N, CA, C and O atoms as a DFTB+ gen file, in Angstrom:
384 C
 N C O
     1  1     101.748      88.335      44.110
     2  2     103.101      87.922      44.804
     3  2     103.619      86.567      44.954
     4  3     102.945      85.775      45.613
     5  1     104.578      86.235      44.503
     6  2     105.245      84.724      44.410
     7  2     106.840      84.885      44.848
     8  3     107.577      85.837      44.590
     9  1     107.061      84.043      45.361
    10  2     108.327      83.610      45.835
    11  2     108.735      82.599      46.747
    12  3     108.129      81.528      46.719
    13  1     109.395      82.719      47.316
    14  2     109.946      81.452      48.441
    15  2     108.706      81.048      49.225
    16  3     108.205      82.001      49.821
    17  1     108.187      80.088      49.354
    18  2     107.148      79.564      50.205
    19  2     107.040      80.028      51.795
    20  3     105.985      80.468      52.251
    21  1     107.996      79.912      52.425
    22  2     108.458      80.364      53.578
    23  2     108.201      81.708      53.947
    24  3     107.773      82.052      55.049
    25  1     108.502      82.543      52.893
    26  2     108.392      84.129      53.265
    27  2     106.959      84.249      52.951
    28  3     106.355      85.053      53.662
    29  1     106.181      83.551      51.926
    30  2     104.874      83.769      51.629
    31  2     104.138      83.513      53.006
    32  3     103.385      84.362      53.481
    33  1     104.355      82.471      53.537
    34  2     103.740      82.280      54.938
    35  2     103.771      83.188      55.994
    36  3     102.846      83.521      56.735
    37  1     105.044      83.588      55.984
    38  2     105.152      84.849      56.985
    39  2     104.454      85.958      56.623
    40  3     103.759      86.518      57.470
    41  1     104.534      86.476      55.232
    42  2     103.740      87.545      54.810
    43  2     102.362      87.397      55.110
    44  3     101.688      88.342      55.521
    45  1     101.897      86.229      54.919
    46  2     100.469      86.197      54.919
    47  2      99.955      86.226      56.306
    48  3      98.783      85.893      56.476
    49  1     100.774      86.629      57.461
    50  2     100.247      86.838      58.914
    51  2      99.523      87.887      58.846
    52  3      98.950      88.143      59.905
    53  1      99.286      88.758      57.801
    54  2      98.513      90.116      57.652
    55  2      96.977      89.501      57.739
    56  3      96.074      90.337      57.777
    57  1      96.706      88.438      57.765
    58  2      95.313      87.931      58.079
    59  2      94.734      88.241      59.366
    60  3      93.538      88.410      59.603
    61  1      95.593      88.293      60.080
    62  2      95.270      88.807      61.622
    63  2      94.776      90.114      61.628
    64  3      93.817      90.495      62.299
    65  1      95.587      90.935      60.711
    66  2      95.071      92.451      60.856
    67  2      93.650      92.464      60.144
    68  3      92.817      93.277      60.543
    69  1      93.324      91.552      59.054
    70  2      91.962      91.542      58.356
    71  2      90.988      91.047      59.471
    72  3      89.881      91.582      59.523
    73  1      91.252      90.238      60.211
    74  2      90.424      89.743      61.179
    75  2      89.989      90.487      62.165
    76  3      88.916      90.253      62.720
    77  1      90.892      91.620      62.546
    78  2      90.692      92.581      63.636
    79  2      89.585      93.598      63.200
    80  3      89.059      94.317      64.050
    81  1      89.222      93.664      61.857
    82  2      88.080      94.417      61.503
    83  2      86.894      94.071      62.136
    84  3      86.134      94.954      62.533
    85  1      86.597      92.663      62.304
    86  2      85.291      91.965      62.842
    87  2      85.697      92.007      64.269
    88  3      84.864      92.519      65.017
    89  1      86.781      91.584      64.802
    90  2      86.808      91.188      66.119
    91  2      86.765      92.306      66.967
    92  3      86.004      92.255      67.933
    93  1      87.520      93.414      66.756
    94  2      87.328      94.723      67.934
    95  2      86.101      95.173      67.930
    96  3      85.646      95.318      69.065
    97  1      85.279      95.495      66.928
    98  2      84.015      95.778      67.412
    99  2      83.114      94.796      67.859
   100  3      82.145      95.077      68.563
   101  1      83.427      93.477      67.425
   102  2      82.448      92.528      68.224
   103  2      83.102      92.604      69.979
   104  3      82.392      92.554      70.984
   105  1      84.248      92.701      69.962
   106  2      84.823      92.526      71.602
   107  2      83.873      93.816      72.248
   108  3      82.998      93.663      73.100
   109  1      84.213      94.927      71.713
   110  2      83.824      96.298      72.338
   111  2      82.007      96.063      72.594
   112  3      81.465      96.253      73.683
   113  1      81.436      95.715      71.607
   114  2      80.113      95.526      71.558
   115  2      79.787      94.442      72.960
   116  3      79.206      94.769      73.995
   117  1      80.204      93.450      72.711
   118  2      80.182      92.172      73.687
   119  2      80.352      92.796      75.176
   120  3      79.544      92.763      76.104
   121  1      81.552      93.332      75.127
   122  2      81.867      93.779      76.421
   123  2      80.653      94.903      76.941
   124  3      80.052      94.665      77.988
   125  1      80.406      95.870      76.311
   126  2      79.419      96.956      76.757
   127  2      78.172      96.433      77.195
   128  3      77.690      96.720      78.290
   129  1      77.431      95.385      76.058
   130  2      76.277      94.896      76.310
   131  2      76.091      93.466      77.131
   132  3      75.054      93.161      77.719
   133  1      77.055      92.802      77.077
   134  2      76.985      91.247      77.891
   135  2      77.826      91.778      79.163
   136  3      77.330      92.516      80.014
   137  1      79.082      91.340      79.186
   138  2      79.709      91.746      80.402
   139  2      81.338      91.734      80.221
   140  3      81.965      90.797      79.728
   141  1      81.786      92.697      80.611
   142  2      83.212      93.059      80.239
   143  2      83.992      91.889      80.620
   144  3      84.794      91.559      79.746
   145  1      83.992      91.087      81.779
   146  2      84.879      89.887      82.155
   147  2      84.617      88.801      80.890
   148  3      85.585      88.388      80.251
   149  1      83.761      88.529      80.690
   150  2      83.226      87.730      79.452
   151  2      84.055      87.972      78.283
   152  3      84.865      87.180      77.803
   153  1      83.798      89.057      77.901
   154  2      84.751      89.544      76.811
   155  2      85.905      89.574      76.605
   156  3      86.495      89.344      75.549
   157  1      86.482      89.984      78.032
   158  2      88.160      89.797      78.164
   159  2      88.706      88.285      77.772
   160  3      89.739      88.047      77.147
   161  1      87.701      87.259      78.324
   162  2      87.992      85.992      78.586
   163  2      87.814      85.479      76.893
   164  3      88.651      84.764      76.343
   165  1      86.861      85.872      76.371
   166  2      86.832      85.435      74.861
   167  2      87.983      86.094      74.034
   168  3      88.608      85.457      73.187
   169  1      88.235      87.455      74.339
   170  2      89.348      87.947      73.695
   171  2      90.709      87.207      74.124
   172  3      91.647      87.222      73.327
   173  1      90.806      86.728      75.042
   174  2      92.222      86.160      75.366
   175  2      92.338      84.972      74.524
   176  3      93.378      84.658      73.945
   177  1      91.016      84.187      74.463
   178  2      91.058      82.868      73.757
   179  2      91.479      83.197      72.332
   180  3      92.340      82.551      71.736
   181  1      90.775      84.319      71.776
   182  2      91.173      84.610      70.225
   183  2      92.467      84.982      70.002
   184  3      93.010      84.535      68.992
   185  1      93.219      85.873      70.900
   186  2      94.609      86.216      71.011
   187  2      95.373      84.712      71.015
   188  3      96.179      84.457      70.120
   189  1      95.125      83.898      71.893
   190  2      96.024      82.706      71.905
   191  2      95.585      81.664      70.431
   192  3      96.426      80.969      69.861
   193  1      94.249      81.739      70.039
   194  2      94.001      81.182      68.737
   195  2      94.912      81.526      67.533
   196  3      95.480      80.723      66.794
   197  1      94.945      83.162      67.471
   198  2      95.656      83.730      66.665
   199  2      97.284      83.414      66.577
   200  3      97.967      83.420      65.552
   201  1      97.678      83.163      67.810
   202  2      99.202      82.849      67.929
   203  2      99.526      81.334      67.395
   204  3     100.490      80.966      66.723
   205  1      98.378      80.533      67.923
   206  2      98.450      79.213      67.272
   207  2      98.232      78.945      65.655
   208  3      98.624      77.931      65.077
   209  1      97.566      79.994      65.064
   210  2      97.506      79.991      63.687
   211  2      98.591      80.512      62.993
   212  3      98.842      80.165      61.838
   213  1      99.351      81.442      63.705
   214  2     100.664      81.905      63.164
   215  2     101.792      80.843      63.401
   216  3     102.591      80.655      62.485
   217  1     101.922      80.067      64.684
   218  2     102.779      79.004      64.633
   219  2     102.574      78.094      63.746
   220  3     103.494      77.696      63.032
   221  1     101.168      77.563      63.643
   222  2     100.996      76.573      62.595
   223  2     101.298      76.780      61.070
   224  3     101.616      75.912      60.257
   225  1     101.136      78.056      60.876
   226  2     101.352      78.681      59.434
   227  2     102.823      78.832      59.157
   228  3     103.310      78.651      58.041
   229  1     103.470      79.155      60.172
   230  2     104.746      79.421      59.914
   231  2     105.719      77.738      59.542
   232  3     106.786      77.739      58.929
   233  1     105.125      76.612      60.009
   234  2     105.573      75.353      59.854
   235  2     105.143      75.008      58.485
   236  3     105.873      74.767      57.524
   237  1     103.781      75.019      58.534
   238  2     103.131      74.558      56.952
   239  2     101.760      75.215      56.736
   240  3     100.983      75.282      57.688
   241  1     101.415      75.719      55.491
   242  2     100.271      76.351      55.326
   243  2      98.915      75.349      55.718
   244  3      97.838      75.892      55.965
   245  1      99.042      73.978      55.752
   246  2      98.117      72.971      56.224
   247  2      97.634      73.228      57.716
   248  3      96.456      73.269      58.069
   249  1      98.840      73.407      58.599
   250  2      98.535      73.471      59.995
   251  2      97.738      74.683      60.450
   252  3      97.455      74.644      61.647
   253  1      97.318      75.720      59.805
   254  2      96.920      77.029      60.239
   255  2      95.245      76.582      60.667
   256  3      94.583      77.262      61.451
   257  1      94.804      75.523      60.104
   258  2      93.417      75.502      60.155
   259  2      92.762      75.507      61.709
   260  3      91.649      75.990      61.919
   261  1      93.460      75.003      62.606
   262  2      92.893      74.915      64.080
   263  2      92.798      76.166      64.569
   264  3      91.749      76.578      65.062
   265  1      93.937      76.923      64.474
   266  2      93.915      78.497      64.963
   267  2      92.677      79.523      64.219
   268  3      91.869      80.276      64.763
   269  1      92.907      79.195      62.688
   270  2      91.784      80.260      62.130
   271  2      90.299      79.640      62.433
   272  3      89.323      80.388      62.488
   273  1      90.189      78.250      62.622
   274  2      88.784      77.817      63.371
   275  2      88.471      78.256      64.610
   276  3      87.323      78.628      64.856
   277  1      89.302      78.266      65.403
   278  2      89.049      78.877      66.749
   279  2      88.637      80.063      66.910
   280  3      87.599      80.424      67.465
   281  1      89.831      80.991      66.194
   282  2      89.655      82.663      66.167
   283  2      88.196      82.960      65.403
   284  3      87.487      83.895      65.776
   285  1      87.818      82.097      64.322
   286  2      86.675      82.543      63.615
   287  2      85.567      82.222      64.401
   288  3      84.587      82.953      64.254
   289  1      85.478      81.213      65.280
   290  2      84.445      80.914      66.085
   291  2      84.349      81.760      67.196
   292  3      83.204      82.046      67.545
   293  1      85.314      82.241      67.853
   294  2      85.133      83.355      68.861
   295  2      84.828      84.612      68.356
   296  3      84.369      85.419      69.165
   297  1      84.987      84.988      67.129
   298  2      84.669      86.083      66.598
   299  2      83.114      85.847      66.307
   300  3      82.324      86.743      66.603
   301  1      82.788      84.986      65.891
   302  2      81.223      84.791      65.771
   303  2      80.272      84.972      66.925
   304  3      79.175      85.528      66.978
   305  1      81.255      84.123      68.164
   306  2      80.399      84.194      69.410
   307  2      80.503      85.849      69.944
   308  3      79.636      86.365      70.649
   309  1      81.470      86.404      69.567
   310  2      81.236      87.911      69.993
   311  2      80.371      88.685      69.277
   312  3      79.788      89.590      69.873
   313  1      80.159      88.494      68.035
   314  2      79.339      89.233      67.151
   315  2      77.753      88.851      67.322
   316  3      76.799      89.620      67.437
   317  1      77.774      87.485      67.303
   318  2      76.445      87.204      67.474
   319  2      75.824      87.078      69.048
   320  3      74.596      87.030      69.117
   321  1      76.582      87.020      70.302
   322  2      76.343      87.360      71.402
   323  2      76.015      88.939      71.727
   324  3      75.194      89.272      72.580
   325  1      76.847      89.958      70.847
   326  2      76.371      91.099      70.954
   327  2      75.436      91.469      70.298
   328  3      74.863      92.478      70.710
   329  1      74.932      90.827      69.067
   330  2      73.663      91.380      68.409
   331  2      72.360      90.673      69.519
   332  3      71.355      91.367      69.676
   333  1      72.415      89.741      70.014
   334  2      71.361      89.077      70.970
   335  2      71.055      90.110      72.255
   336  3      69.947      90.442      72.675
   337  1      72.292      90.493      72.720
   338  2      71.976      91.520      73.952
   339  2      71.619      92.785      73.408
   340  3      70.814      93.455      74.055
   341  1      72.123      93.295      72.203
   342  2      71.577      94.534      72.068
   343  2      70.144      94.514      71.457
   344  3      69.497      95.561      71.474
   345  1      69.651      93.464      70.957
   346  2      68.157      93.128      70.644
   347  2      67.440      93.199      71.929
   348  3      66.662      94.095      72.255
   349  1      67.737      92.284      72.551
   350  2      67.306      92.071      74.175
   351  2      67.201      93.752      74.799
   352  3      66.149      94.363      74.985
   353  1      68.295      94.157      74.995
   354  2      68.334      95.659      75.649
   355  2      67.414      96.609      74.819
   356  3      66.921      97.552      75.439
   357  1      67.129      96.478      73.519
   358  2      66.123      97.372      72.656
   359  2      64.796      96.917      73.123
   360  3      63.955      97.770      73.408
   361  1      64.471      95.415      73.251
   362  2      63.070      95.145      73.955
   363  2      62.701      95.882      75.272
   364  3      61.725      96.596      75.498
   365  1      63.751      95.521      76.098
   366  2      63.494      95.987      77.450
   367  2      63.397      97.406      77.376
   368  3      62.432      97.868      77.983
   369  1      64.062      98.140      76.854
   370  2      63.854      99.664      76.713
   371  2      62.506     100.056      76.199
   372  3      61.957     101.038      76.699
   373  1      61.947      99.404      75.281
   374  2      60.629      99.816      74.553
   375  2      59.469      99.241      75.479
   376  3      58.335      99.721      75.456
   377  1      59.859      98.115      76.342
   378  2      58.661      97.848      77.231
   379  2      58.784      98.873      78.533
   380  3      57.831      98.922      79.311
   381  1      59.613      99.450      78.699
   382  2      59.534     100.232      79.979
   383  2      59.019     101.591      79.852
   384  3      58.917     102.309      80.847
């Protein structure tokens, strides 16, 4: 699809929906296996970073990198934190 660059930048906000595929399971698992309050805090930072991403992208495509970087970092924190907590809980269960 091609057209007006401004329209394309607004339409490209579908990237947030694509990011939800990783974010929501990571948030759920992190809240379940680590701490719900920490998960909520990390989730709020992710939401703010996606707003920052959208705001930057509306202005110019080059300005989206900060918001994208922060949201990607927090998605990775949620997923890796969940993985560590799940592995630790499995070891604790098998030792009991």
